[in-house]
Structures are given as C-alpha cells and as structure tokens.
All heavy atoms as a GROMACS GRO file, in nm:
protein
  645
    1MET      N    1  11.808   7.048  12.131
    1MET     CA    2  11.945   7.050  12.176
    1MET      C    3  11.972   7.176  12.256
    1MET      O    4  11.920   7.282  12.226
    1MET     CB    5  12.040   7.048  12.057
    1MET     CG    6  12.032   6.923  11.976
    1MET     SD    7  12.095   6.791  12.079
    1MET     CE    8  12.077   6.655  11.971
    2THR      N    9  12.055   7.164  12.356
    2THR     CA   10  12.088   7.281  12.436
    2THR      C   11  12.238   7.305  12.433
    2THR      O   12  12.315   7.219  12.392
    2THR     CB   13  12.045   7.260  12.583
    2THR    OG1   14  12.127   7.160  12.641
    2THR    CG2   15  11.900   7.220  12.595
    3ARG      N   16  12.278   7.419  12.479
    3ARG     CA   17  12.421   7.452  12.482
    3ARG      C   18  12.486   7.408  12.613
    3ARG      O   19  12.595   7.448  12.645
    3ARG     CB   20  12.440   7.602  12.461
    3ARG     CG   21  12.390   7.647  12.328
    3ARG     CD   22  12.464   7.576  12.217
    3ARG     NE   23  12.394   7.598  12.090
    3ARG     CZ   24  12.376   7.506  12.000
    3ARG    NH1   25  12.422   7.385  12.015
    3ARG    NH2   26  12.312   7.532  11.890
    4TRP      N   27  12.416   7.324  12.689
    4TRP     CA   28  12.480   7.264  12.806
    4TRP      C   29  12.576   7.154  12.763
    4TRP      O   30  12.660   7.110  12.841
    4TRP     CB   31  12.373   7.203  12.898
    4TRP     CG   32  12.290   7.304  12.968
    4TRP    CD1   33  12.189   7.380  12.913
    4TRP    CD2   34  12.298   7.342  13.102
    4TRP    NE1   35  12.135   7.462  13.005
    4TRP    CE2   36  12.200   7.441  13.125
    4TRP    CE3   37  12.378   7.304  13.209
    4TRP    CZ2   38  12.180   7.501  13.248
    4TRP    CZ3   39  12.358   7.364  13.331
    4TRP    CH2   40  12.262   7.460  13.350
    5LEU      N   41  12.564   7.106  12.641
    5LEU     CA   42  12.651   7.000  12.590
    5LEU      C   43  12.778   7.063  12.534
    5LEU      O   44  12.772   7.140  12.439
    5LEU     CB   45  12.578   6.920  12.482
    5LEU     CG   46  12.444   6.862  12.527
    5LEU    CD1   47  12.372   6.801  12.408
    5LEU    CD2   48  12.462   6.762  12.638
    6PRO      N   49  12.893   7.031  12.592
    6PRO     CA   50  13.018   7.099  12.553
    6PRO      C   51  13.050   7.088  12.404
    6PRO      O   52  13.098   7.183  12.344
    6PRO     CB   53  13.127   7.031  12.637
    6PRO     CG   54  13.058   6.948  12.736
    6PRO     CD   55  12.915   6.932  12.694
    7TRP      N   56  13.025   6.973  12.341
    7TRP     CA   57  13.060   6.958  12.200
    7TRP      C   58  12.970   7.044  12.111
    7TRP      O   59  13.014   7.089  12.006
    7TRP     CB   60  13.056   6.812  12.157
    7TRP     CG   61  12.925   6.743  12.179
    7TRP    CD1   62  12.821   6.737  12.091
    7TRP    CD2   63  12.884   6.674  12.295
    7TRP    NE1   64  12.717   6.667  12.146
    7TRP    CE2   65  12.753   6.627  12.273
    7TRP    CE3   66  12.942   6.646  12.418
    7TRP    CZ2   67  12.681   6.554  12.366
    7TRP    CZ3   68  12.871   6.573  12.511
    7TRP    CH2   69  12.742   6.529  12.486
    8LEU      N   70  12.848   7.073  12.152
    8LEU     CA   71  12.765   7.165  12.075
    8LEU      C   72  12.806   7.310  12.097
    8LEU      O   73  12.804   7.391  12.005
    8LEU     CB   74  12.618   7.148  12.113
    8LEU     CG   75  12.551   7.021  12.063
    8LEU    CD1   76  12.408   7.015  12.113
    8LEU    CD2   77  12.556   7.013  11.912
    9ALA      N   78  12.845   7.342  12.218
    9ALA     CA   79  12.891   7.478  12.248
    9ALA      C   80  13.017   7.512  12.170
    9ALA      O   81  13.039   7.626  12.133
    9ALA     CB   82  12.915   7.495  12.398
   10GLU      N   83  13.100   7.412  12.142
   10GLU     CA   84  13.221   7.437  12.062
   10GLU      C   85  13.184   7.469  11.918
   10GLU      O   86  13.252   7.550  11.853
   10GLU     CB   87  13.312   7.314  12.063
   10GLU     CG   88  13.388   7.297  12.192
   10GLU     CD   89  13.480   7.176  12.186
   10GLU    OE1   90  13.528   7.143  12.076
   10GLU    OE2   91  13.503   7.117  12.292
   11LEU      N   92  13.079   7.411  11.866
   11LEU     CA   93  13.038   7.436  11.728
   11LEU      C   94  12.979   7.575  11.709
   11LEU      O   95  12.996   7.637  11.605
   11LEU     CB   96  12.935   7.331  11.682
   11LEU     CG   97  12.988   7.189  11.674
   11LEU    CD1   98  12.872   7.093  11.645
   11LEU    CD2   99  13.093   7.178  11.565
   12GLN      N  100  12.908   7.625  11.809
   12GLN     CA  101  12.846   7.758  11.804
   12GLN      C  102  12.868   7.822  11.940
   12GLN      O  103  12.781   7.817  12.026
   12GLN     CB  104  12.697   7.747  11.772
   12GLN     CG  105  12.632   7.878  11.747
   12GLN     CD  106  12.681   7.942  11.619
   12GLN    OE1  107  12.686   7.880  11.514
   12GLN    NE2  108  12.721   8.065  11.628
   13PRO      N  109  12.986   7.882  11.964
   13PRO     CA  110  13.022   7.924  12.100
   13PRO      C  111  12.950   8.049  12.150
   13PRO      O  112  12.951   8.074  12.270
   13PRO     CB  113  13.172   7.949  12.089
   13PRO     CG  114  13.196   7.980  11.945
   13PRO     CD  115  13.094   7.903  11.869
   14GLU      N  116  12.888   8.129  12.063
   14GLU     CA  117  12.826   8.253  12.110
   14GLU      C  118  12.680   8.257  12.066
   14GLU      O  119  12.643   8.210  11.958
   14GLU     CB  120  12.899   8.375  12.052
   14GLU     CG  121  13.041   8.382  12.099
   14GLU     CD  122  13.120   8.488  12.026
   14GLU    OE1  123  13.092   8.517  11.909
   14GLU    OE2  124  13.210   8.543  12.088
   15LEU      N  125  12.598   8.316  12.152
   15LEU     CA  126  12.459   8.337  12.117
   15LEU      C  127  12.448   8.428  11.996
   15LEU      O  128  12.525   8.523  11.983
   15LEU     CB  129  12.386   8.400  12.236
   15LEU     CG  130  12.240   8.438  12.215
   15LEU    CD1  131  12.156   8.315  12.186
   15LEU    CD2  132  12.187   8.511  12.335
   16PHE      N  133  12.355   8.399  11.906
   16PHE     CA  134  12.336   8.485  11.788
   16PHE      C  135  12.189   8.518  11.771
   16PHE      O  136  12.103   8.448  11.824
   16PHE     CB  137  12.389   8.416  11.662
   16PHE     CG  138  12.316   8.290  11.626
   16PHE    CD1  139  12.209   8.293  11.538
   16PHE    CD2  140  12.354   8.168  11.680
   16PHE    CE1  141  12.141   8.178  11.505
   16PHE    CE2  142  12.286   8.052  11.648
   16PHE     CZ  143  12.180   8.057  11.560
   17CYS      N  144  12.163   8.625  11.700
   17CYS     CA  145  12.026   8.660  11.662
   17CYS      C  146  12.026   8.684  11.512
   17CYS      O  147  12.117   8.743  11.457
   17CYS     CB  148  11.975   8.781  11.739
   17CYS     SG  149  12.051   8.935  11.692
   18GLU      N  150  11.923   8.633  11.448
   18GLU     CA  151  11.908   8.655  11.303
   18GLU      C  152  11.824   8.779  11.281
   18GLU      O  153  11.721   8.797  11.346
   18GLU     CB  154  11.841   8.534  11.239
   18GLU     CG  155  11.926   8.410  11.243
   18GLU     CD  156  11.860   8.296  11.171
   18GLU    OE1  157  11.872   8.293  11.045
   18GLU    OE2  158  11.799   8.214  11.235
   19LEU      N  159  11.869   8.865  11.190
   19LEU     CA  160  11.792   8.982  11.156
   19LEU      C  161  11.804   9.012  11.008
   19LEU      O  162  11.898   8.970  10.943
   19LEU     CB  163  11.834   9.104  11.240
   19LEU     CG  164  11.981   9.141  11.242
   19LEU    CD1  165  11.997   9.280  11.191
   19LEU    CD2  166  12.029   9.131  11.384
   20SER      N  167  11.705   9.082  10.958
   20SER     CA  168  11.699   9.111  10.814
   20SER      C  169  11.798   9.220  10.776
   20SER      O  170  11.841   9.299  10.860
   20SER     CB  171  11.558   9.155  10.776
   20SER     OG  172  11.532   9.282  10.829
   21PRO      N  173  11.834   9.229  10.648
   21PRO     CA  174  11.921   9.338  10.603
   21PRO      C  175  11.861   9.476  10.631
   21PRO      O  176  11.933   9.568  10.665
   21PRO     CB  177  11.935   9.312  10.453
   21PRO     CG  178  11.916   9.166  10.437
   21PRO     CD  179  11.813   9.129  10.540
   22SER      N  180  11.729   9.489  10.618
   22SER     CA  181  11.669   9.620  10.644
   22SER      C  182  11.674   9.656  10.793
   22SER      O  183  11.694   9.771  10.829
   22SER     CB  184  11.525   9.626  10.592
   22SER     OG  185  11.445   9.530  10.655
   23THR      N  186  11.658   9.555  10.880
   23THR     CA  187  11.671   9.581  11.024
   23THR      C  188  11.815   9.619  11.058
   23THR      O  189  11.840   9.707  11.138
   23THR     CB  190  11.628   9.458  11.105
   23THR    OG1  191  11.495   9.422  11.068
   23THR    CG2  192  11.632   9.484  11.253
   24ARG      N  193  11.910   9.550  10.993
   24ARG     CA  194  12.052   9.581  11.014
   24ARG      C  195  12.081   9.726  10.978
   24ARG      O  196  12.146   9.798  11.052
   24ARG     CB  197  12.140   9.489  10.929
   24ARG     CG  198  12.288   9.513  10.953
   24ARG     CD  199  12.372   9.477  10.832
   24ARG     NE  200  12.354   9.563  10.719
   24ARG     CZ  201  12.408   9.686  10.706
   24ARG    NH1  202  12.478   9.740  10.803
   24ARG    NH2  203  12.389   9.756  10.596
   25ARG      N  204  12.030   9.771  10.864
   25ARG     CA  205  12.052   9.909  10.823
   25ARG      C  206  11.984  10.007  10.920
   25ARG      O  207  12.044  10.109  10.954
   25ARG     CB  208  11.998   9.932  10.681
   25ARG     CG  209  12.088   9.874  10.574
   25ARG     CD  210  12.043   9.915  10.434
   25ARG     NE  211  11.910   9.867  10.401
   25ARG     CZ  212  11.883   9.745  10.350
   25ARG    NH1  213  11.982   9.663  10.327
   25ARG    NH2  214  11.760   9.711  10.322
   26LYS      N  215  11.865   9.975  10.962
   26LYS     CA  216  11.793  10.063  11.055
   26LYS      C  217  11.867  10.080  11.187
   26LYS      O  218  11.875  10.187  11.244
   26LYS     CB  219  11.652  10.009  11.080
   26LYS     CG  220  11.569  10.095  11.168
   26LYS     CD  221  11.430  10.038  11.184
   26LYS     CE  222  11.350  10.128  11.277
   26LYS     NZ  223  11.215  10.082  11.295
   27LEU      N  224  11.927   9.969  11.236
   27LEU     CA  225  11.998   9.973  11.365
   27LEU      C  226  12.145  10.013  11.350
   27LEU      O  227  12.210  10.043  11.450
   27LEU     CB  228  11.990   9.836  11.433
   27LEU     CG  229  11.850   9.788  11.469
   27LEU    CD1  230  11.858   9.646  11.525
   27LEU    CD2  231  11.785   9.882  11.568
   28GLY      N  232  12.199  10.007  11.228
   28GLY     CA  233  12.340  10.039  11.208
   28GLY      C  234  12.433   9.932  11.260
   28GLY      O  235  12.543   9.960  11.304
   29VAL      N  236  12.391   9.807  11.252
   29VAL     CA  237  12.467   9.693  11.303
   29VAL      C  238  12.540   9.625  11.188
   29VAL      O  239  12.488   9.618  11.077
   29VAL     CB  240  12.372   9.591  11.370
   29VAL    CG1  241  12.445   9.468  11.416
   29VAL    CG2  242  12.299   9.655  11.486
   30GLN      N  243  12.659   9.575  11.211
   30GLN     CA  244  12.734   9.499  11.111
   30GLN      C  245  12.709   9.350  11.131
   30GLN      O  246  12.683   9.304  11.243
   30GLN     CB  247  12.884   9.527  11.124
   30GLN     CG  248  12.923   9.668  11.091
   30GLN     CD  249  12.887   9.705  10.948
   30GLN    OE1  250  12.905   9.626  10.856
   30GLN    NE2  251  12.836   9.826  10.929
   31ASN      N  252  12.717   9.273  11.023
   31ASN     CA  253  12.706   9.128  11.033
   31ASN      C  254  12.816   9.077  11.126
   31ASN      O  255  12.931   9.117  11.114
   31ASN     CB  256  12.719   9.065  10.894
   31ASN     CG  257  12.686   8.918  10.895
   31ASN    OD1  258  12.600   8.872  10.969
   31ASN    ND2  259  12.754   8.844  10.812
   32THR      N  260  12.783   8.993  11.218
   32THR     CA  261  12.867   8.936  11.325
   32THR      C  262  12.902   9.037  11.433
   32THR      O  263  12.980   9.006  11.524
   32THR     CB  264  12.996   8.867  11.273
   32THR    OG1  265  13.087   8.965  11.225
   32THR    CG2  266  12.965   8.763  11.168
   33GLY      N  267  12.848   9.157  11.426
   33GLY     CA  268  12.869   9.255  11.533
   33GLY      C  269  12.781   9.223  11.653
   33GLY      O  270  12.692   9.138  11.648
   34TRP      N  271  12.804   9.290  11.763
   34TRP     CA  272  12.726   9.266  11.885
   34TRP      C  273  12.601   9.351  11.887
   34TRP      O  274  12.603   9.467  11.846
   34TRP     CB  275  12.809   9.300  12.008
   34TRP     CG  276  12.916   9.199  12.036
   34TRP    CD1  277  13.050   9.216  12.014
   34TRP    CD2  278  12.900   9.069  12.089
   34TRP    NE1  279  13.117   9.103  12.049
   34TRP    CE2  280  13.027   9.011  12.097
   34TRP    CE3  281  12.790   8.994  12.131
   34TRP    CZ2  282  13.048   8.882  12.146
   34TRP    CZ3  283  12.811   8.866  12.179
   34TRP    CH2  284  12.939   8.811  12.186
   35VAL      N  285  12.491   9.292  11.932
   35VAL     CA  286  12.366   9.365  11.952
   35VAL      C  287  12.315   9.335  12.093
   35VAL      O  288  12.344   9.231  12.150
   35VAL     CB  289  12.257   9.326  11.848
   35VAL    CG1  290  12.295   9.369  11.710
   35VAL    CG2  291  12.228   9.179  11.852
   36HIS      N  292  12.246   9.430  12.151
   36HIS     CA  293  12.182   9.412  12.281
   36HIS      C  294  12.033   9.402  12.257
   36HIS      O  295  11.973   9.490  12.193
   36HIS     CB  296  12.212   9.529  12.374
   36HIS     CG  297  12.356   9.533  12.414
   36HIS    ND1  298  12.406   9.465  12.521
   36HIS    CD2  299  12.462   9.596  12.357
   36HIS    CE1  300  12.535   9.485  12.530
   36HIS    NE2  301  12.572   9.565  12.430
   37ILE      N  302  11.972   9.294  12.304
   37ILE     CA  303  11.829   9.270  12.288
   37ILE      C  304  11.764   9.288  12.424
   37ILE      O  305  11.803   9.222  12.520
   37ILE     CB  306  11.804   9.129  12.232
   37ILE    CG1  307  11.879   9.114  12.101
   37ILE    CG2  308  11.655   9.104  12.217
   37ILE    CD1  309  11.896   8.973  12.055
   38THR      N  310  11.669   9.379  12.430
   38THR     CA  311  11.604   9.411  12.557
   38THR      C  312  11.454   9.390  12.545
   38THR      O  313  11.393   9.431  12.447
   38THR     CB  314  11.633   9.557  12.595
   38THR    OG1  315  11.775   9.574  12.599
   38THR    CG2  316  11.574   9.592  12.730
   39THR      N  317  11.397   9.324  12.644
   39THR     CA  318  11.253   9.306  12.657
   39THR      C  319  11.215   9.345  12.800
   39THR      O  320  11.303   9.368  12.884
   39THR     CB  321  11.213   9.160  12.633
   39THR    OG1  322  11.255   9.079  12.743
   39THR    CG2  323  11.271   9.105  12.503
   40PRO      N  324  11.086   9.347  12.832
   40PRO     CA  325  11.046   9.374  12.970
   40PRO      C  326  11.100   9.269  13.069
   40PRO      O  327  11.113   9.297  13.188
   40PRO     CB  328  10.893   9.369  12.965
   40PRO     CG  329  10.860   9.408  12.825
   40PRO     CD  330  10.970   9.349  12.741
   41ARG      N  331  11.138   9.151  13.022
   41ARG     CA  332  11.188   9.045  13.110
   41ARG      C  333  11.338   9.051  13.134
   41ARG      O  334  11.389   8.986  13.224
   41ARG     CB  335  11.152   8.910  13.052
   41ARG     CG  336  11.002   8.888  13.049
   41ARG     CD  337  10.968   8.753  12.997
   41ARG     NE  338  11.010   8.652  13.094
   41ARG     CZ  339  11.004   8.524  13.072
   41ARG    NH1  340  10.960   8.478  12.957
   41ARG    NH2  341  11.043   8.438  13.164
   42GLY      N  342  11.413   9.122  13.049
   42GLY     CA  343  11.557   9.129  13.068
   42GLY      C  344  11.630   9.172  12.943
   42GLY      O  345  11.569   9.214  12.845
   43SER      N  346  11.763   9.160  12.947
   43SER     CA  347  11.847   9.203  12.837
   43SER      C  348  11.957   9.101  12.814
   43SER      O  349  12.010   9.044  12.909
   43SER     CB  350  11.907   9.340  12.871
   43SER     OG  351  11.989   9.384  12.766
   44ILE      N  352  11.992   9.077  12.687
   44ILE     CA  353  12.101   8.985  12.653
   44ILE      C  354  12.186   9.048  12.543
   44ILE      O  355  12.144   9.142  12.476
   44ILE     CB  356  12.050   8.847  12.605
   44ILE    CG1  357  11.958   8.864  12.482
   44ILE    CG2  358  11.979   8.773  12.715
   44ILE    CD1  359  11.921   8.734  12.417
   45ARG      N  360  12.304   8.993  12.525
   45ARG     CA  361  12.396   9.036  12.420
   45ARG      C  362  12.416   8.918  12.326
   45ARG      O  363  12.435   8.805  12.372
   45ARG     CB  364  12.528   9.079  12.484
   45ARG     CG  365  12.627   9.136  12.387
   45ARG     CD  366  12.749   9.180  12.460
   45ARG     NE  367  12.832   9.064  12.490
   45ARG     CZ  368  12.964   9.062  12.483
   45ARG    NH1  369  13.028   9.172  12.452
   45ARG    NH2  370  13.031   8.954  12.509
   46ALA      N  371  12.409   8.945  12.195
   46ALA     CA  372  12.422   8.836  12.097
   46ALA      C  373  12.493   8.888  11.972
   46ALA      O  374  12.499   9.007  11.948
   46ALA     CB  375  12.283   8.784  12.060
   47ARG      N  376  12.547   8.796  11.897
   47ARG     CA  377  12.608   8.830  11.767
   47ARG      C  378  12.498   8.846  11.663
   47ARG      O  379  12.402   8.768  11.661
   47ARG     CB  380  12.702   8.720  11.721
   47ARG     CG  381  12.828   8.708  11.801
   47ARG     CD  382  12.928   8.806  11.753
   47ARG     NE  383  13.053   8.789  11.825
   47ARG     CZ  384  13.153   8.871  11.814
   47ARG    NH1  385  13.146   8.975  11.734
   47ARG    NH2  386  13.263   8.852  11.882
   48ALA      N  387  12.512   8.944  11.578
   48ALA     CA  388  12.414   8.966  11.471
   48ALA      C  389  12.446   8.875  11.353
   48ALA      O  390  12.560   8.868  11.309
   48ALA     CB  391  12.417   9.112  11.427
   49LEU      N  392  12.346   8.806  11.306
   49LEU     CA  393  12.357   8.723  11.186
   49LEU      C  394  12.257   8.778  11.085
   49LEU      O  395  12.137   8.759  11.099
   49LEU     CB  396  12.328   8.576  11.217
   49LEU     CG  397  12.326   8.480  11.100
   49LEU    CD1  398  12.460   8.478  11.028
   49LEU    CD2  399  12.287   8.342  11.145
   50VAL      N  400  12.306   8.852  10.989
   50VAL     CA  401  12.219   8.916  10.890
   50VAL      C  402  12.182   8.813  10.785
   50VAL      O  403  12.269   8.750  10.725
   50VAL     CB  404  12.287   9.038  10.826
   50VAL    CG1  405  12.197   9.102  10.722
   50VAL    CG2  406  12.327   9.138  10.934
   51THR      N  407  12.052   8.792  10.765
   51THR     CA  408  12.005   8.691  10.673
   51THR      C  409  11.875   8.736  10.607
   51THR      O  410  11.797   8.809  10.668
   51THR     CB  411  11.984   8.555  10.743
   51THR    OG1  412  11.932   8.460  10.650
   51THR    CG2  413  11.890   8.568  10.860
   52ARG      N  414  11.853   8.691  10.484
   52ARG     CA  415  11.727   8.723  10.416
   52ARG      C  416  11.614   8.630  10.459
   52ARG      O  417  11.501   8.647  10.415
   52ARG     CB  418  11.747   8.719  10.265
   52ARG     CG  419  11.827   8.839  10.217
   52ARG     CD  420  11.842   8.838  10.068
   52ARG     NE  421  11.952   8.746  10.037
   52ARG     CZ  422  11.977   8.698   9.918
   52ARG    NH1  423  11.902   8.731   9.816
   52ARG    NH2  424  12.078   8.617   9.898
   53ARG      N  425  11.644   8.530  10.544
   53ARG     CA  426  11.537   8.441  10.593
   53ARG      C  427  11.441   8.515  10.685
   53ARG      O  428  11.324   8.480  10.691
   53ARG     CB  429  11.598   8.324  10.671
   53ARG     CG  430  11.671   8.227  10.585
   53ARG     CD  431  11.715   8.110  10.665
   53ARG     NE  432  11.809   8.152  10.769
   53ARG     CZ  433  11.894   8.073  10.827
   53ARG    NH1  434  11.896   7.946  10.796
   53ARG    NH2  435  11.977   8.116  10.918
   54ILE      N  436  11.491   8.614  10.758
   54ILE     CA  437  11.407   8.694  10.846
   54ILE      C  438  11.368   8.820  10.769
   54ILE      O  439  11.454   8.894  10.723
   54ILE     CB  440  11.482   8.732  10.976
   54ILE    CG1  441  11.534   8.608  11.048
   54ILE    CG2  442  11.398   8.818  11.066
   54ILE    CD1  443  11.428   8.524  11.112
   55ARG      N  444  11.239   8.842  10.755
   55ARG     CA  445  11.191   8.960  10.681
   55ARG      C  446  11.098   9.040  10.768
   55ARG      O  447  11.024   8.985  10.849
   55ARG     CB  448  11.117   8.915  10.555
   55ARG     CG  449  11.204   8.839  10.459
   55ARG     CD  450  11.127   8.802  10.334
   55ARG     NE  451  11.209   8.716  10.251
   55ARG     CZ  452  11.174   8.595  10.214
   55ARG    NH1  453  11.058   8.547  10.251
   55ARG    NH2  454  11.255   8.523  10.140
   56PRO      N  455  11.096   9.172  10.752
   56PRO     CA  456  11.001   9.252  10.828
   56PRO      C  457  10.857   9.226  10.781
   56PRO      O  458  10.834   9.192  10.665
   56PRO     CB  459  11.041   9.397  10.800
   56PRO     CG  460  11.140   9.393  10.691
   56PRO     CD  461  11.184   9.251  10.670
   57TYR      N  462  10.764   9.238  10.874
   57TYR     CA  463  10.622   9.226  10.840
   57TYR      C  464  10.570   9.361  10.797
   57TYR      O  465  10.608   9.464  10.852
   57TYR     CB  466  10.542   9.181  10.963
   57TYR     CG  467  10.571   9.042  11.009
   57TYR    CD1  468  10.633   9.019  11.130
   57TYR    CD2  469  10.535   8.931  10.932
   57TYR    CE1  470  10.660   8.891  11.175
   57TYR    CE2  471  10.561   8.803  10.975
   57TYR     CZ  472  10.623   8.784  11.096
   57TYR     OH  473  10.649   8.657  11.139
   58HIS      N  474  10.482   9.362  10.701
   58HIS     CA  475  10.415   9.484  10.658
   58HIS      C  476  10.268   9.470  10.695
   58HIS      O  477  10.194   9.396  10.631
   58HIS     CB  478  10.433   9.508  10.508
   58HIS     CG  479  10.576   9.520  10.469
   58HIS    ND1  480  10.652   9.631  10.499
   58HIS    CD2  481  10.660   9.435  10.405
   58HIS    CE1  482  10.774   9.614  10.455
   58HIS    NE2  483  10.782   9.495  10.397
   59LEU      N  484  10.227   9.536  10.802
   59LEU     CA  485  10.091   9.529  10.853
   59LEU      C  486  10.021   9.662  10.831
   59LEU      O  487  10.057   9.763  10.893
   59LEU     CB  488  10.092   9.496  11.003
   59LEU     CG  489  10.174   9.372  11.042
   59LEU    CD1  490  10.185   9.361  11.192
   59LEU    CD2  491  10.110   9.249  10.983
   60LYS      N  492   9.925   9.662  10.739
   60LYS     CA  493   9.857   9.784  10.696
   60LYS      C  494   9.961   9.886  10.652
   60LYS      O  495  10.036   9.860  10.560
   60LYS     CB  496   9.765   9.835  10.806
   60LYS     CG  497   9.650   9.742  10.833
   60LYS     CD  498   9.551   9.798  10.929
   60LYS     CE  499   9.441   9.696  10.951
   60LYS     NZ  500   9.341   9.741  11.044
   61ASP      N  501   9.974  10.000  10.716
   61ASP     CA  502  10.077  10.097  10.678
   61ASP      C  503  10.191  10.100  10.777
   61ASP      O  504  10.259  10.200  10.791
   61ASP     CB  505  10.016  10.237  10.660
   61ASP     CG  506   9.899  10.266  10.751
   61ASP    OD1  507   9.828  10.171  10.783
   61ASP    OD2  508   9.879  10.382  10.787
   62LYS      N  509  10.218   9.989  10.845
   62LYS     CA  510  10.323   9.982  10.946
   62LYS      C  511  10.420   9.868  10.913
   62LYS      O  512  10.377   9.761  10.870
   62LYS     CB  513  10.260   9.959  11.083
   62LYS     CG  514  10.352   9.968  11.198
   62LYS     CD  515  10.275   9.953  11.328
   62LYS     CE  516  10.361   9.986  11.446
   62LYS     NZ  517  10.287   9.971  11.572
   63THR      N  518  10.549   9.892  10.931
   63THR     CA  519  10.650   9.788  10.914
   63THR      C  520  10.698   9.744  11.052
   63THR      O  521  10.737   9.826  11.134
   63THR     CB  522  10.770   9.841  10.832
   63THR    OG1  523  10.722   9.883  10.704
   63THR    CG2  524  10.875   9.734  10.813
   64VAL      N  525  10.692   9.613  11.075
   64VAL     CA  526  10.731   9.557  11.205
   64VAL      C  527  10.856   9.473  11.185
   64VAL      O  528  10.855   9.376  11.108
   64VAL     CB  529  10.618   9.471  11.265
   64VAL    CG1  530  10.661   9.411  11.398
   64VAL    CG2  531  10.492   9.553  11.281
   65HIS      N  532  10.964   9.509  11.253
   65HIS     CA  533  11.090   9.436  11.246
   65HIS      C  534  11.096   9.337  11.363
   65HIS      O  535  11.050   9.368  11.473
   65HIS     CB  536  11.210   9.530  11.254
   65HIS     CG  537  11.216   9.626  11.140
   65HIS    ND1  538  11.278   9.596  11.021
   65HIS    CD2  539  11.167   9.751  11.125
   65HIS    CE1  540  11.268   9.698  10.939
   65HIS    NE2  541  11.198   9.793  10.999
   66HIS      N  542  11.153   9.221  11.341
   66HIS     CA  543  11.170   9.123  11.448
   66HIS      C  544  11.303   9.052  11.427
   66HIS      O  545  11.368   9.065  11.325
   66HIS     CB  546  11.053   9.025  11.450
   66HIS     CG  547  11.046   8.937  11.328
   66HIS    ND1  548  11.000   8.982  11.207
   66HIS    CD2  549  11.079   8.808  11.310
   66HIS    CE1  550  11.006   8.884  11.119
   66HIS    NE2  551  11.054   8.778  11.178
   67VAL      N  552  11.345   8.976  11.530
   67VAL     CA  553  11.470   8.899  11.524
   67VAL      C  554  11.438   8.754  11.559
   67VAL      O  555  11.340   8.725  11.625
   67VAL     CB  556  11.579   8.955  11.617
   67VAL    CG1  557  11.616   9.097  11.580
   67VAL    CG2  558  11.537   8.946  11.762
   68GLY      N  559  11.525   8.665  11.514
   68GLY     CA  560  11.514   8.524  11.549
   68GLY      C  561  11.627   8.486  11.644
   68GLY      O  562  11.742   8.527  11.623
   69LEU      N  563  11.593   8.411  11.748
   69LEU     CA  564  11.692   8.366  11.847
   69LEU      C  565  11.682   8.217  11.869
   69LEU      O  566  11.571   8.162  11.864
   69LEU     CB  567  11.668   8.434  11.983
   69LEU     CG  568  11.694   8.582  11.994
   69LEU    CD1  569  11.638   8.637  12.124
   69LEU    CD2  570  11.844   8.606  11.988
   70PRO      N  571  11.794   8.147  11.894
   70PRO     CA  572  11.784   8.006  11.933
   70PRO      C  573  11.707   7.995  12.064
   70PRO      O  574  11.716   8.083  12.150
   70PRO     CB  575  11.930   7.962  11.953
   70PRO     CG  576  12.012   8.067  11.891
   70PRO     CD  577  11.933   8.192  11.889
   71TRP      N  578  11.634   7.888  12.080
   71TRP     CA  579  11.551   7.872  12.198
   71TRP      C  580  11.633   7.831  12.321
   71TRP      O  581  11.617   7.884  12.429
   71TRP     CB  582  11.443   7.767  12.170
   71TRP     CG  583  11.346   7.753  12.280
   71TRP    CD1  584  11.340   7.650  12.370
   71TRP    CD2  585  11.242   7.843  12.317
   71TRP    NE1  586  11.238   7.670  12.458
   71TRP    CE2  587  11.176   7.789  12.427
   71TRP    CE3  588  11.197   7.964  12.266
   71TRP    CZ2  589  11.067   7.850  12.487
   71TRP    CZ3  590  11.090   8.024  12.326
   71TRP    CH2  591  11.027   7.969  12.434
   72HIS      N  592  11.722   7.736  12.307
   72HIS     CA  593  11.803   7.687  12.420
   72HIS      C  594  11.947   7.734  12.402
   72HIS      O  595  12.007   7.708  12.299
   72HIS     CB  596  11.804   7.534  12.423
   72HIS     CG  597  11.671   7.474  12.447
   72HIS    ND1  598  11.614   7.473  12.571
   72HIS    CD2  599  11.583   7.418  12.362
   72HIS    CE1  600  11.496   7.414  12.562
   72HIS    NE2  601  11.476   7.380  12.437
   73TRP      N  602  12.000   7.798  12.501
   73TRP     CA  603  12.139   7.840  12.487
   73TRP      C  604  12.225   7.808  12.606
   73TRP      O  605  12.343   7.824  12.606
   73TRP     CB  606  12.152   7.989  12.455
   73TRP     CG  607  12.286   8.015  12.399
   73TRP    CD1  608  12.396   8.063  12.463
   73TRP    CD2  609  12.330   7.983  12.267
   73TRP    NE1  610  12.507   8.064  12.382
   73TRP    CE2  611  12.466   8.015  12.258
   73TRP    CE3  612  12.269   7.931  12.157
   73TRP    CZ2  613  12.540   7.998  12.144
   73TRP    CZ3  614  12.344   7.915  12.043
   73TRP    CH2  615  12.477   7.948  12.039
   74GLY      N  616  12.170   7.767  12.716
   74GLY     CA  617  12.254   7.737  12.834
   74GLY      C  618  12.263   7.855  12.927
   74GLY      O  619  12.214   7.964  12.899
   75TYR      N  620  12.323   7.835  13.040
   75TYR     CA  621  12.324   7.935  13.147
   75TYR      C  622  12.436   8.037  13.135
   75TYR      O  623  12.435   8.135  13.205
   75TYR     CB  624  12.331   7.865  13.282
   75TYR     CG  625  12.462   7.796  13.305
   75TYR    CD1  626  12.562   7.857  13.381
   75TYR    CD2  627  12.490   7.670  13.252
   75TYR    CE1  628  12.684   7.795  13.402
   75TYR    CE2  629  12.610   7.609  13.274
   75TYR     CZ  630  12.706   7.672  13.349
   75TYR     OH  631  12.826   7.610  13.370
   76LYS      N  632  12.533   8.018  13.046
   76LYS     CA  633  12.646   8.110  13.038
   76LYS      C  634  12.637   8.207  12.920
   76LYS      O  635  12.732   8.272  12.889
   76LYS     CB  636  12.777   8.031  13.028
   76LYS     CG  637  12.813   7.957  13.153
   76LYS     CD  638  12.947   7.892  13.141
   76LYS     CE  639  12.985   7.820  13.267
   76LYS     NZ  640  13.113   7.754  13.257
   77ALA      N  641  12.523   8.216  12.855
   77ALA     CA  642  12.511   8.299  12.735
   77ALA      C  643  12.516   8.443  12.763
   77ALA      O  644  12.513   8.518  12.833
   77ALA     CB  645  12.381   8.268  12.663
   0.00000   0.00000   0.00000
C-alpha cells in the first residue's frame, strides 16, 4: 500500500519512524516528536514512534541503533 491513496493518507497522515526506548534516550527525542533522518542519499523529517519492537543490536562490544520506516509513503512526505 502506498500513501498516494487519499483514504490511507487520512489514517496515517505523517511519516513516522520506529525507534527503541534506548535510542530515544540517546537522541533526546520525545514520543511523537519530530526527528530528522539523514543518509548519504538525502534527509527526511518524520514523527518518532517509540516502541520496544525495535531493539538495538549488540555486535561484539558495539551497540548499533537503527530505526524502522514505512517503505511507501508518497511524494508529499
């Protein structure tokens, strides 16, 4: 499903990213607050959705934080 469909866009009107409680604390972000996500390809703004479904990875002696994003969001996100 994509956000090109108006009735779906009404149900979830803003782009969101899921992040863990520990990532939220590290970044100082509030649940439903705005976050800027930047990669080498570009930058977007999304609402933070703090959830325990997303957990940091523990690789050897390193902790890796990541976020989850919807795949299709439409051209106005």
